[in-house]
C-alpha positions as CSV (number, residue, x, y, z in Angstrom):
1,M,-27.7,-22.0,42.4
2,P,-24.3,-21.6,40.0
3,S,-24.9,-20.7,36.3
4,T,-24.1,-23.4,33.8
5,R,-21.2,-21.6,33.2
6,E,-19.9,-21.5,36.0
7,Q,-20.8,-25.6,36.5
8,I,-18.7,-25.4,33.8
9,R,-15.4,-23.5,35.2
10,T,-15.7,-25.6,38.4
11,L,-15.7,-28.4,36.2
12,V,-12.9,-27.5,34.5
13,L,-11.0,-27.0,37.8
14,S,-11.8,-30.1,38.8
15,G,-8.9,-32.9,39.1
16,D,-10.1,-34.7,36.0
17,P,-12.0,-32.2,33.6
18,F,-12.2,-35.0,31.0
19,D,-13.7,-37.9,33.2
20,Q,-17.1,-37.4,32.3
21,P,-19.7,-38.5,29.9
22,A,-19.9,-36.7,26.5
23,E,-23.5,-37.3,26.7
24,D,-24.2,-35.8,30.1
25,L,-21.6,-32.6,28.9
26,R,-23.3,-31.9,25.6
27,E,-26.6,-30.9,26.7
28,L,-24.4,-28.8,29.5
29,Q,-22.6,-26.7,27.3
30,L,-25.2,-25.9,24.6
31,E,-27.4,-24.7,28.0
32,A,-24.2,-22.4,28.9
33,A,-23.8,-21.3,25.1
34,R,-28.1,-20.1,25.4
35,E,-26.9,-18.2,28.8
36,A,-23.9,-16.7,27.4
37,F,-25.7,-15.3,24.2
38,A,-29.0,-13.9,25.8
39,A,-26.4,-12.0,28.1
40,H,-24.0,-10.7,25.7
41,R,-26.0,-10.7,22.1
42,E,-26.8,-6.5,23.1
43,R,-23.9,-6.1,24.9
44,I,-21.5,-7.0,22.1
45,P,-21.8,-5.0,19.0
46,L,-20.4,-7.5,16.5
47,L,-22.5,-10.6,18.3
48,R,-25.7,-8.5,17.9
49,T,-25.0,-7.8,13.9
50,R,-23.8,-11.1,13.7
51,A,-27.2,-12.7,15.0
52,Q,-29.0,-10.3,12.8
53,E,-27.4,-11.2,9.5
54,C,-27.5,-14.8,10.3
55,G,-31.0,-14.9,11.4
56,V,-29.7,-16.5,15.0
57,H,-32.9,-15.5,17.8
58,E,-31.5,-18.3,20.1
59,I,-29.0,-20.9,20.3
60,T,-31.2,-24.2,19.8
61,G,-27.6,-26.3,18.4
62,L,-23.8,-26.1,17.2
63,D,-25.7,-24.8,13.6
64,D,-27.0,-21.5,15.1
65,L,-23.7,-21.3,17.4
66,V,-21.3,-21.8,14.1
67,P,-22.2,-18.8,12.4
68,L,-22.0,-16.8,15.3
69,L,-17.9,-17.3,16.1
70,F,-15.8,-14.1,15.0
71,S,-12.7,-15.0,12.8
72,H,-9.8,-14.2,13.6
73,T,-10.0,-10.7,11.7
74,S,-12.3,-9.5,14.4
75,Y,-9.6,-9.4,16.6
76,K,-7.3,-8.0,14.6
77,S,-10.1,-5.3,12.8
78,Y,-8.8,-2.1,15.0
79,P,-7.4,1.0,13.1
80,V,-3.6,1.3,13.5
81,S,-3.6,4.2,13.7
82,L,-5.1,4.1,17.3
83,I,-2.1,2.3,18.8
84,T,0.4,5.0,16.6
85,S,-1.3,8.0,18.6
86,G,-1.8,6.5,21.6
87,R,-5.4,6.9,21.5
88,W,-5.8,4.2,23.9
89,D,-9.2,5.1,24.6
90,R,-10.3,4.7,21.4
91,L,-8.7,1.5,21.5
92,L,-10.8,0.9,24.2
93,R,-14.0,1.6,22.6
94,W,-12.8,-0.3,20.0
95,Y,-12.0,-3.4,22.5
96,T,-15.7,-3.2,23.7
97,T,-17.3,-4.1,20.0
98,V,-16.0,-7.6,20.1
99,S,-16.1,-8.1,23.8
100,A,-18.6,-8.0,26.8
101,V,-15.8,-5.0,28.6
102,E,-17.6,-1.9,29.1
103,P,-15.5,1.4,28.5
104,G,-16.3,2.2,32.2
105,D,-14.5,-1.3,33.1
106,V,-10.8,-0.2,32.2
107,D,-8.9,3.1,33.3
108,V,-6.9,3.8,31.0
109,E,-5.2,7.2,32.2
110,G,-1.8,7.4,31.7
111,V,-1.1,4.3,29.3
112,R,2.3,4.7,27.9
113,D,2.1,1.4,25.2
114,V,-0.1,-1.3,24.0
115,D,1.8,-3.9,26.1
116,E,0.1,-1.6,29.5
117,W,-3.1,-1.1,28.0
118,T,-3.1,-4.8,27.6
119,D,-2.3,-5.3,31.5
120,R,-5.3,-2.9,32.3
121,I,-7.8,-5.1,30.1
122,T,-6.4,-7.9,31.7
123,A,-6.2,-6.9,35.3
124,A,-9.9,-5.0,34.9
125,A,-10.9,-8.5,33.5
126,V,-9.6,-10.4,36.7
127,R,-11.3,-8.4,38.6
128,L,-14.6,-8.2,37.3
129,R,-14.7,-12.4,37.4
130,Q,-13.7,-12.5,40.7
131,S,-16.8,-10.0,41.6
132,G,-19.4,-12.5,39.5
133,A,-20.2,-10.1,37.0
134,D,-21.7,-11.6,33.8
135,G,-19.6,-10.0,31.3
136,S,-15.9,-10.6,32.2
137,A,-16.2,-14.2,32.2
138,G,-17.0,-14.4,28.8
139,H,-14.1,-11.5,27.7
140,Q,-11.4,-13.6,29.7
141,A,-12.4,-16.9,27.8
142,L,-12.2,-15.0,24.7
143,R,-8.4,-14.0,25.2
144,R,-7.3,-17.4,26.6
145,T,-8.8,-19.0,23.9
146,R,-8.4,-16.6,20.9
147,R,-5.0,-17.6,19.3
148,R,-6.4,-21.3,19.5
149,R,-9.4,-20.8,17.7
150,Q,-7.6,-18.3,15.4
151,D,-5.9,-21.7,14.1
152,H,-8.4,-23.7,14.0
153,L,-10.8,-21.2,11.6
154,R,-7.3,-21.0,9.3
155,R,-7.3,-24.9,9.2
156,D,-11.1,-25.3,8.8
157,T,-11.6,-22.1,6.0
158,R,-14.6,-21.8,7.6
159,L,-16.5,-18.7,6.9
160,L,-19.3,-17.2,9.7
161,C,-22.5,-17.1,7.2
162,A,-24.1,-19.7,5.1
163,G,-23.6,-17.0,2.1
164,D,-20.2,-16.3,2.3
165,D,-19.0,-20.0,1.8
166,P,-19.9,-21.4,-1.8
167,R,-20.1,-24.9,-0.2
168,M,-22.8,-23.4,1.9
169,R,-24.8,-22.0,-0.9
170,P,-27.6,-23.9,-2.8
171,T,-25.6,-25.6,-5.7
172,T,-26.0,-24.2,-9.2
173,T,-23.6,-26.4,-10.9
174,A,-23.7,-27.6,-14.6
175,V,-25.1,-31.0,-15.1
176,S,-21.5,-31.7,-16.2
177,P,-18.4,-30.0,-16.1
178,V,-17.9,-27.1,-18.8
179,A,-15.6,-28.0,-21.5
180,V,-12.1,-25.7,-21.8
181,A,-10.3,-25.8,-25.7
182,H,-6.8,-25.6,-25.9
183,V,-5.1,-23.8,-29.1
184,V,-1.9,-25.4,-29.6
185,R,0.3,-23.8,-32.5
186,G,-2.8,-22.2,-33.5
187,E,-4.8,-24.9,-34.2
188,V,-7.5,-26.5,-31.7
189,D,-6.5,-29.3,-29.6
190,T,-8.8,-32.4,-30.0
191,G,-7.3,-34.7,-28.0
192,P,-8.8,-36.4,-24.7
193,H,-9.9,-34.1,-21.9
194,T,-8.5,-34.4,-17.9
195,P,-11.0,-33.2,-15.7
196,H,-9.9,-30.2,-13.3
197,D,-11.7,-28.8,-10.6
198,R,-11.6,-25.3,-8.4
199,P,-14.0,-24.4,-5.1
200,D,-17.1,-23.1,-7.0
201,A,-16.8,-24.6,-10.4
202,V,-15.3,-28.1,-12.0
203,F,-14.3,-28.1,-16.2
204,T,-12.0,-30.5,-18.1
205,A,-9.3,-29.3,-20.5
206,P,-6.9,-31.3,-23.0
207,A,-4.3,-33.4,-21.4
208,L,-0.9,-31.4,-22.2
209,D,1.7,-32.3,-24.3
210,L,4.7,-29.9,-23.1
211,D,7.0,-30.7,-26.5
212,R,4.4,-29.2,-28.4
213,L,4.1,-26.1,-26.5
214,V,7.9,-25.0,-27.0
215,W,9.7,-24.2,-30.1
216,P,13.3,-24.8,-30.6
217,R,16.1,-22.3,-31.0
218,T,17.5,-24.4,-33.7
219,E,15.1,-22.9,-35.9
220,P,13.2,-19.4,-36.1
221,G,10.0,-19.2,-34.9
222,P,6.9,-19.2,-37.4
223,A,6.6,-15.1,-37.6
224,F,9.8,-14.5,-37.0
225,H,10.4,-12.8,-40.8
226,V,6.7,-11.5,-41.3
227,P,6.5,-8.0,-42.1
228,V,5.0,-5.9,-39.3
229,A,2.6,-4.2,-42.0
230,E,1.0,-7.8,-42.8
231,I,0.9,-8.7,-38.7
232,V,-1.4,-5.4,-38.4
233,D,-3.3,-6.4,-41.3
234,L,-4.2,-9.3,-40.1
235,L,-4.7,-7.9,-36.3
236,V,-7.3,-5.5,-37.6
237,E,-8.9,-8.4,-39.4
238,T,-9.2,-10.4,-36.6
239,G,-10.8,-7.4,-34.9
240,E,-13.1,-7.2,-37.2
241,A,-14.5,-10.5,-37.5
242,L,-14.4,-10.2,-33.3
243,R,-17.0,-7.4,-33.5
244,A,-19.0,-9.5,-36.0
245,D,-19.0,-12.8,-34.4
246,R,-20.1,-14.8,-37.3
247,E,-18.7,-18.3,-36.1
248,G,-20.2,-17.4,-32.7
249,L,-17.0,-18.4,-30.8
250,L,-17.3,-15.5,-28.4
251,A,-20.8,-15.8,-27.5
252,E,-19.7,-19.5,-26.9
253,A,-16.8,-18.2,-24.6
254,L,-19.4,-15.9,-23.0
255,D,-21.8,-18.3,-22.0
256,R,-18.8,-20.5,-20.6
257,M,-17.1,-17.2,-18.3
258,V,-20.2,-16.7,-16.9
259,W,-19.5,-20.3,-14.7
260,V,-15.5,-18.7,-14.0
261,S,-15.6,-15.4,-14.0
262,P,-15.8,-13.5,-10.7
263,L,-17.5,-10.7,-13.2
264,P,-21.3,-10.8,-13.7
265,G,-22.9,-11.9,-17.0
266,E,-23.9,-8.1,-17.8
267,V,-20.2,-6.8,-17.4
268,L,-18.8,-9.9,-19.2
269,E,-21.1,-9.4,-22.2
270,R,-20.1,-5.7,-22.4
271,A,-16.7,-5.9,-22.1
272,Y,-16.9,-8.8,-24.6
273,A,-18.6,-6.6,-26.9
274,V,-15.6,-3.8,-27.4
275,L,-12.6,-6.4,-27.2
276,W,-12.1,-5.7,-31.3
277,R,-11.2,-2.1,-30.3
278,S,-7.8,-3.6,-29.0
279,F,-7.4,-4.5,-32.5
280,Q,-7.7,-1.6,-34.7
281,R,-5.0,0.2,-36.6
282,P,-4.3,3.5,-35.1
283,G,-3.7,1.8,-32.0
284,L,-1.2,-0.6,-33.3
285,Y,0.9,1.7,-34.9
286,A,0.7,3.8,-31.8
287,Q,2.6,1.1,-29.7
288,I,5.1,0.7,-32.7
289,D,5.8,3.9,-33.0
290,H,5.6,5.5,-29.4
291,E,7.3,2.2,-27.9
292,L,9.7,1.4,-30.3
293,G,9.9,4.3,-32.6
294,G,8.8,3.0,-35.5
295,A,8.3,-0.4,-37.5
296,D,11.9,-0.7,-39.1
297,V,13.7,-1.6,-35.9
298,L,11.3,-4.9,-36.0
299,D,11.0,-5.5,-39.9
300,G,15.3,-5.2,-39.7
301,W,18.2,-3.5,-38.4
302,R,18.2,0.2,-37.5
303,E,21.0,2.1,-38.0
304,V,22.6,4.1,-35.2
305,R,25.3,7.2,-35.6
306,L,27.4,6.8,-32.2
307,P,29.8,9.4,-31.2
308,E,32.9,10.2,-32.6
309,G,31.3,9.3,-35.9
310,R,30.7,5.5,-35.4
311,T,27.7,4.0,-36.9
312,A,26.1,0.6,-35.8
313,A,23.1,-1.2,-36.0
314,T,20.1,-2.5,-33.3
315,R,16.8,-4.6,-34.1
316,A,14.0,-5.5,-31.9
317,F,14.3,-9.1,-32.5
318,P,11.6,-11.5,-31.9
319,P,11.5,-13.3,-28.5
320,R,10.1,-16.4,-27.0
321,L,7.5,-15.6,-24.4
322,V,5.4,-17.3,-21.8
323,H,2.3,-15.5,-20.6
324,I,0.7,-15.9,-17.2
325,I,-2.5,-13.4,-17.8
326,A,-4.6,-12.2,-15.4
327,G,-8.3,-13.4,-15.1
328,N,-10.0,-9.9,-13.6
329,A,-10.7,-8.5,-17.5
330,P,-11.4,-9.9,-20.5
331,G,-9.5,-7.3,-22.0
332,V,-6.3,-8.7,-20.2
333,A,-6.3,-11.9,-22.9
334,A,-6.9,-9.4,-25.9
335,M,-3.8,-7.3,-25.0
336,S,-1.6,-10.2,-24.5
337,V,-2.5,-11.3,-27.8
338,V,-1.6,-8.7,-29.9
339,R,1.3,-7.8,-27.9
340,G,2.3,-11.2,-28.6
341,A,1.8,-10.8,-32.3
342,L,3.6,-7.3,-33.0
343,T,6.7,-9.1,-31.3
344,K,6.4,-11.2,-34.4
345,G,7.5,-13.6,-31.9
346,V,6.2,-17.4,-30.2
347,N,3.9,-16.9,-27.5
348,L,3.0,-19.7,-24.9
349,L,-0.6,-18.3,-23.2
350,K,-1.2,-19.8,-19.5
351,L,-5.2,-19.5,-18.8
352,P,-6.2,-18.3,-15.9
353,S,-8.7,-20.1,-13.9
354,N,-11.2,-17.3,-13.4
355,D,-10.8,-16.3,-17.6
356,L,-10.5,-20.1,-19.2
357,F,-12.4,-19.3,-22.6
358,T,-11.6,-15.4,-23.6
359,A,-8.0,-16.1,-25.1
360,T,-8.7,-19.4,-27.4
361,A,-11.9,-17.5,-28.3
362,I,-9.8,-14.5,-29.8
363,L,-7.4,-17.3,-31.4
364,R,-9.4,-19.2,-32.9
365,T,-11.1,-16.3,-34.4
366,M,-7.9,-14.9,-36.0
367,A,-7.4,-18.8,-37.4
368,G,-11.0,-18.5,-39.1
369,V,-9.7,-15.5,-40.8
370,A,-6.2,-16.9,-41.5
371,P,-6.1,-20.4,-41.2
372,G,-2.1,-21.3,-41.1
373,H,-1.0,-18.3,-41.0
374,P,2.4,-17.6,-39.4
375,V,1.3,-15.6,-36.2
376,V,-1.4,-18.1,-36.1
377,R,1.0,-20.6,-35.4
378,S,3.2,-18.6,-32.7
379,F,0.2,-18.8,-30.6
380,S,-0.5,-21.6,-28.1
381,A,-3.0,-20.9,-25.1
382,V,-3.6,-23.6,-22.6
383,Y,-4.5,-24.6,-19.0
384,W,-2.5,-25.5,-16.1
385,R,-2.6,-25.0,-12.3
386,G,-1.2,-22.2,-11.4
387,G,2.5,-23.1,-9.3
388,D,2.3,-27.1,-11.0
389,E,5.9,-27.9,-11.0
390,A,5.4,-30.7,-13.3
391,V,4.7,-28.3,-16.2
392,E,6.3,-25.5,-15.0
393,S,9.7,-26.4,-13.8
394,V,9.9,-28.2,-17.4
395,L,8.6,-25.0,-19.6
396,F,10.1,-22.0,-17.5
397,R,13.7,-22.4,-19.0
398,P,15.9,-20.7,-21.0
399,Q,16.0,-23.2,-23.7
400,F,12.9,-22.9,-24.6
401,F,12.0,-18.9,-23.8
402,D,13.1,-16.1,-23.2
403,K,10.7,-14.2,-20.6
404,L,8.2,-15.0,-18.3
405,V,5.6,-12.1,-18.9
406,A,3.5,-12.8,-15.4
407,W,0.3,-10.8,-14.2
408,G,-1.0,-11.2,-11.2
409,G,-1.2,-11.3,-7.5
410,E,1.6,-11.3,-5.1
411,A,1.5,-15.2,-4.9
412,T,1.8,-14.9,-8.9
413,I,4.3,-13.1,-9.3
414,R,6.2,-14.5,-6.2
415,G,6.3,-18.4,-8.0
416,A,7.4,-17.0,-11.1
417,L,10.3,-15.3,-9.6
418,R,11.4,-19.1,-8.2
419,Y,12.7,-19.8,-12.5
420,V,13.8,-16.4,-13.3
421,G,17.6,-16.6,-13.8
422,P,20.5,-16.1,-16.8
423,G,18.7,-16.0,-19.9
424,F,15.5,-16.2,-18.5
425,E,13.9,-13.1,-17.7
426,L,10.7,-11.5,-15.8
427,V,8.5,-9.0,-17.5
428,S,6.0,-8.2,-14.3
429,F,2.3,-6.4,-14.1
430,D,2.8,-6.8,-10.3
431,P,-0.3,-6.2,-8.2
432,K,-1.3,-2.5,-7.9
433,T,-4.1,-0.5,-6.2
434,S,-4.9,2.8,-7.4
435,I,-6.2,6.4,-5.8
436,S,-8.1,9.7,-6.0
437,L,-7.4,12.9,-5.3
438,I,-10.2,15.4,-5.3
439,G,-9.6,18.9,-4.6
440,R,-11.7,21.7,-2.6
441,E,-13.1,22.8,-5.9
442,A,-15.4,19.8,-6.0
443,F,-17.5,22.0,-3.2
444,D,-17.9,25.6,-5.5
445,S,-21.2,24.2,-6.6
446,R,-23.6,21.3,-6.3
447,E,-22.9,20.8,-10.2
448,S,-19.1,20.4,-9.2
449,L,-19.9,18.1,-6.4
450,A,-21.7,15.6,-8.4
451,R,-19.5,15.9,-11.3
452,A,-16.8,14.6,-9.1
453,A,-18.9,12.1,-7.0
454,D,-19.5,10.4,-10.6
455,A,-16.0,10.6,-12.1
456,G,-15.2,9.2,-8.7
457,A,-17.4,6.6,-8.4
458,A,-16.6,5.8,-12.2
459,D,-12.8,5.5,-11.3
460,A,-13.6,3.2,-8.3
461,T,-16.1,0.6,-10.2
462,F,-14.2,-0.5,-13.3
463,F,-14.8,-3.8,-14.0
464,N,-16.7,-3.8,-10.4
465,Q,-13.3,-2.8,-8.9
466,Q,-11.5,-6.1,-9.8
467,A,-9.2,-4.0,-12.4
468,C,-6.0,-2.6,-10.8
469,V,-6.6,1.0,-11.8
470,A,-9.8,0.8,-9.8
471,S,-9.8,3.7,-7.1
472,R,-10.2,2.4,-3.9
473,F,-8.8,5.2,-1.7
474,Q,-10.0,8.9,-2.0
475,F,-8.8,11.9,-0.5
476,V,-10.6,14.7,-0.3
477,E,-9.5,18.3,0.3
478,G,-11.9,19.8,2.6
479,T,-13.0,19.7,6.1
480,E,-15.1,16.7,7.2
481,E,-18.3,17.9,6.8
482,D,-17.3,18.8,2.9
483,T,-15.9,14.9,3.2
484,D,-19.4,13.7,4.2
485,R,-21.1,15.5,1.6
486,Y,-18.8,13.8,-1.2
487,A,-19.0,10.7,0.9
488,A,-22.8,10.5,0.8
489,L,-23.0,11.5,-2.9
490,L,-20.3,9.0,-3.9
491,C,-21.8,6.0,-2.1
492,E,-25.4,7.1,-4.2
493,R,-23.0,7.0,-7.2
494,L,-21.4,3.3,-7.0
495,G,-24.9,1.9,-7.5
496,T,-25.1,2.9,-10.9
497,A,-24.1,0.8,-14.0
498,R,-21.4,1.7,-16.5
499,E,-20.0,0.2,-19.5
500,F,-17.8,-1.9,-17.4
501,S,-19.3,-2.3,-14.2
502,S,-22.6,-3.3,-12.6
503,A,-25.1,-1.5,-10.5
504,G,-24.6,-4.7,-7.9
505,G,-22.0,-6.5,-7.3
506,P,-21.1,-9.6,-4.8
507,R,-22.2,-9.6,-1.3
508,I,-19.1,-8.1,1.0
509,A,-17.8,-11.4,2.6
510,G,-18.1,-11.8,6.3
511,E,-14.9,-11.3,7.7
512,L,-15.1,-7.6,5.7
513,R,-18.2,-7.6,7.1
514,E,-17.2,-7.4,10.3
515,E,-14.4,-5.2,10.3
516,I,-16.5,-2.6,8.9
517,D,-19.3,-2.9,11.5
518,V,-16.4,-1.7,14.4
519,L,-15.5,0.9,12.2
520,R,-19.5,1.9,12.2
521,S,-19.1,2.2,16.2
522,L,-16.6,4.6,16.3
523,A,-18.4,7.2,15.4
524,P,-17.7,10.1,15.1
525,E,-14.1,9.8,14.1
526,Y,-15.0,6.9,11.2
527,R,-18.4,6.9,9.2
528,V,-20.0,4.2,7.2
529,W,-22.4,4.9,4.0
530,G,-24.1,1.8,2.0
531,G,-24.9,-2.0,3.3
532,Y,-23.4,-5.2,2.3
533,E,-25.7,-6.4,-0.4
534,G,-22.7,-5.2,-3.4
535,R,-24.1,-2.2,-4.1
536,G,-21.4,0.0,-3.0
537,L,-20.0,1.4,0.5
538,V,-18.2,4.4,1.2
539,I,-16.2,4.5,4.5
540,R,-14.8,7.8,5.6
541,S,-11.8,7.3,8.2
542,P,-8.8,9.9,9.3
543,E,-5.9,7.6,7.9
544,P,-6.5,5.0,5.3
545,V,-8.6,1.9,6.1
546,D,-5.7,-1.2,7.4
547,F,-7.3,-3.8,4.7
548,H,-7.8,-3.4,1.3
549,P,-11.0,-2.2,-0.2
550,D,-12.7,-4.7,-2.7
551,G,-16.0,-4.8,-4.0
552,K,-17.1,-1.7,-4.6
553,I,-15.8,-0.4,-0.9
554,V,-14.2,2.9,-1.5
555,N,-12.2,4.4,1.5
556,V,-12.9,8.3,1.7
557,V,-10.0,10.1,3.2
558,P,-10.2,14.1,4.5
559,V,-6.9,15.8,4.1
560,A,-6.1,19.5,4.4
561,G,-4.2,20.0,1.3
562,L,-3.9,17.7,-1.9
563,S,-0.3,17.5,-1.2
564,E,-0.4,15.7,2.3
565,A,-2.7,13.2,0.3
566,V,0.8,12.0,-2.0
567,R,2.2,10.6,1.2
568,H,-0.5,7.8,0.8
569,A,0.9,6.8,-2.4
570,G,3.4,4.5,-3.3
571,V,5.3,2.2,-5.1
572,A,2.5,-0.4,-5.2
573,T,0.0,2.9,-5.9
574,Q,-0.8,2.5,-10.2
575,T,-3.4,5.5,-10.8
576,A,-4.0,8.7,-9.2
577,G,-7.1,10.5,-10.2
578,V,-6.9,14.1,-10.0
579,Y,-10.1,16.5,-9.5
580,P,-10.1,19.2,-11.2
581,D,-7.7,18.7,-14.3
582,A,-5.8,22.1,-13.0
583,R,-4.6,20.6,-10.0
584,K,-2.5,17.5,-12.0
585,A,0.2,19.5,-12.8
586,E,0.8,20.7,-9.2
587,L,0.9,17.2,-8.1
588,R,2.5,14.7,-10.8
589,D,5.9,15.0,-9.8
590,A,5.5,14.5,-6.1
591,L,3.1,11.6,-7.1
592,A,5.7,10.4,-9.7
593,C,8.4,10.3,-6.7
594,A,6.3,8.5,-4.5
595,G,5.7,5.8,-7.1
596,V,2.9,6.2,-9.0
597,Q,2.4,5.1,-12.5
598,R,-0.2,7.1,-13.9
599,V,-1.8,10.5,-13.2
600,V,-5.2,11.0,-14.6
601,S,-8.2,13.3,-15.0
602,L,-10.7,12.0,-12.2
603,G,-13.2,9.4,-13.9
604,G,-10.5,8.7,-16.6
605,A,-8.5,6.2,-15.1
606,G,-10.0,3.0,-16.9
607,G,-9.3,2.4,-20.2
608,M,-5.1,2.8,-20.8
609,P,-4.8,4.7,-24.4
610,P,-2.1,2.3,-26.6
611,G,1.3,3.3,-27.2
612,L,1.6,4.6,-23.4
613,S,3.7,3.6,-20.3
614,H,2.0,0.4,-18.4
615,D,3.0,-0.3,-14.8
616,G,6.0,2.2,-15.6
617,F,7.6,1.0,-18.8
618,Y,6.4,0.3,-22.7
619,P,5.5,-3.4,-22.5
620,L,6.2,-3.7,-26.4
621,Q,10.0,-2.5,-25.7
622,R,10.5,-4.7,-22.7
623,L,8.9,-8.1,-24.7
624,M,11.5,-7.7,-27.6
625,R,15.1,-8.9,-27.0
626,W,17.5,-5.9,-28.4
627,V,20.4,-7.3,-30.4
628,N,23.3,-4.7,-31.7
629,D,25.6,-5.2,-34.6
630,E,28.6,-3.1,-33.3
């Protein structure tokens, strides 16, 4: 008797495959799914893993079937280096992890390119199907329908296990939407609220009055003529007030941040506890002195001597700034307030949806220290949906602002570029990634290896790897065996709680798990340490992996020499941590040439010292409007 799947194929090839009652087909389709699942569960490694993780032991209905579907990234999870290096046998081994094809089914001898490799796969599938072999039918169907199913998954935005999709998790939503405060020209906006939502939170915020968010150019901003010394005093007092938090504004913000931030509560609490550090007097003057050469150019005109005995004057004139701040770490809001205040300019801060409370808590604290102060009146902080043309097309104009200070991912930066033009400049803190370079000296002793692994883990887990400074790729100078020793110890250290990281983190998303599962099956070229529960995972590979490690995932790559690792750095590389310190001098010029913006001692990636460059430029200098009197 033909199998259920053969019966369905016969119907498909009949004169009118749709001339069948749906009721008659439904059970036939489920039986075919049961048959395929039983036949392929142990043959296809990725299917076996999905079934284990989702707890599916048999197909009783569509609810069992949907979690087993492979995402489109499953079919893109092969390491690109296998194609570029012509490792067709290894590429075939990858293919067997997502299909029922066995390595012995396909002859890859003499394959010259990926097209010929694909032809060999197709020919083998046809032979197996003609012979009635059980596995080829599943593979052939997968290849024929892959594009359509990828498109369907994209449209449905469906993920593969219940735990991966916020819509499929048990709801823990607050009884009522979280209320977001706006600060407009230094005062809390008490106007009527309007609702907003995001996939995992609902909140309300005051309706925007766009006229109140701009300062007319016909008059100077409130703080344009305030002496720098007075501004520094105000910022220092604000820092002390933040530290004490007598009004409970930070405590209130922290309580609400838990609903919207990707960071766990314990990390947020520790980050809030040190926000005051950004307001210390030495750090403030370090920015003024190192970036601008002193406060005189802020308070007035600095005389400049030119060639041929000529003189001129220059001034760092207060700008009009709109800030699109990032929400991956609370310190970004503090940094934006400090820099905005030191410029003496007017500042409109757009609150990010994943940090709706830090900036306004800081500004409200400042207002409590000095109600109505010109610096206080120079700030507004409000929320609107990013990319909302009804708001941005009105505000992002040179008649209102000089510069758009944008933090965030590629979509944020590209959205901001639409409005840049004469008189309206973009100051961009681009999306970046960071790396680590571990020298052979790490293997001199057990103690040195432990120090290197602990420092590497500290850099990788800064704000649970949400920050640009967090290391994602680590290059180890040594043999594969040495690299494995480091990787195993690194994985252990990733699960350690630190000042700005938690021991655990969010569970790794389903699509990324699939890619890692594929790499697990490609041992010994690839090795994986750790699980998917969020305590840390390390992948050792011959070349950097093609996906973006995130959620306390580190990709470790062995290299013959640290100079070889430099080729993996680029203009999108912000920070390179080096072990030991003595190796920095030999590497820093080459890293800078490649595009790296910071070279630090391993373990020191977090916490940029004030007064130094940020993303390759001096922020305070870049924010100012430089005017000459010649």
